[in-house]
N, C-alpha and C positions, 0 to 999 in steps of 0.2 A: 802583627800590624793590621791585618785584615779584620780580625776580631774587634780590635779597638775602633776601627772606622765603622764597623757595623753597629757597635754599641753607641757610638756618637750619633749616628743617623737615626737610631731607634729611640734615643733619649735626648732630643734637642734642647728641652728646657733645662734639664739637669746639667747638660754640658754648658749651656749658656750661664747657668748659675755658678758653676765651678770656675769658668774663665773670668766672668765678671768679678767674682769674689777674690780671685787671685790678683787681678789688676787693681781693684779697690784697696785690698789689704797692702799691696806693695806701695801704693801711693801714701796710705795712712802711716805705715811703718816708716817710710822715708821722711815724711814731714814731721813725725812725732819722735824721731830718734833722739833729739837733744832736749826733750821736755823733762826727763827724769822720772818717768813712770815706773811704778813698782810692777813686779811680775803679775800680780792679780789684776792690776789695771790694764796691762798689756793683753791678758787673756780676755778680759771684758771688752776691750776695744776691738780686738780681732773678731770676737764672737758677734758683737753688735754690727760690725761692718759686713760680716758674712751674711747675717740675717737681713740686713738692708739690701744686699745684692740679690738675695732670694726674693725679697718683696718686689724689687724692681722687675725681675724676670717674670714674676707672677702677674704683676700689673700689665706689663707689656703683652703677656699672653692673653689677656682679656680680649684684645683686638682680634686674635686668631680664632677664637671660638665662634662657631656658627657662620663662618664665611666660606664654607665649602662650596665650590663652584661645580655645576653639573658638567659631565664630560663634554668635550668640544663638539661631538657629533650629535648631541641631543637636539631634537627639533624644538622650536619655541613652544609648542603646545604641551610638551612634557616637562618643561622647566618649572621649578617651584615658583609660586607667586612671591613677589617682593613683600616683606612685611610693611604695613602702613605705620607711619610715625604719628 
């Protein structure tokens, strides 16, 4: 259990992708259960949904990049300058 938690903490984006893909696929399978899709269509639908979940996690991760804060005890003179827009 401890190894699983360590892996989850060290791979947050991959974990988010797995969890989001499972949830999205559950919803898609539930909603499309009576449509009459063939096996190849189900595989394509699940694969596309999983890729969309990965794309969502990747796009959300754009906001995380480059927002590293300096440590709390860093004096104002040592803090990096804010980028100008």
